[in-house]
C-alpha positions, -999 to +999 in steps of 0.1 A: +776-264-650+738-261-651+721-244-622+711-269-595+674-277-591+660-276-555+631-297-543+621-297-507+657-293-494+672-315-520+695-303-548+698-320-581+732-317-598+730-322-636+756-322-664+757-292-688+766-314-719+770-349-731+801-368-720+814-397-700+810-396-662+839-407-639+836-411-601+873-409-594+903-390-607+920-422-620+911-459-623+933-468-594+921-441-571+890-440-548+858-422-558+856-385-550+824-391-530+801-418-517+765-417-506+763-403-471+794-381-475+791-345-463+803-321-489+812-284-491+802-259-518+825-262-548+839-296-537+847-319-566+821-347-569+831-363-601+844-357-637+828-353-671+849-361-701+838-344-733+860-346-764+891-356-744+886-326-720+878-332-684+855-309-665+851-311-627+815-316-614+814-295-583+789-292-555+767-262-558+761-261-520+770-275-487+751-308-481+750-345-479+752-369-509+719-389-509+722-404-544+748-410-571+727-417-602+750-430-629+776-457-626+813-450-632+822-446-669+785-440-680+778-420-711+755-391-702+734-367-723+729-330-718+711-322-685+712-358-671+709-361-634+742-371-617+739-363-580+712-356-554+723-337-523+703-329-492+710-293-484+727-287-451 
């Protein structure tokens, strides 16, 4: 994954390549995270599917989810913003 960008205590999580973003591990399962959730470093936040291969999008730091940018099953391009965390 790309290195997270920090801005005034906020961390931007971006995708390293183009693919389809998924918020949950399967259509019938709940999302990995919601806005307001407290997360730990390396916790899975979502999935990126590229050429039928799934990569886990992991939290680069402990913090709180303040924004989930794309909707579920959204096609993303290289370096698109996916999550914004408040460092904590």
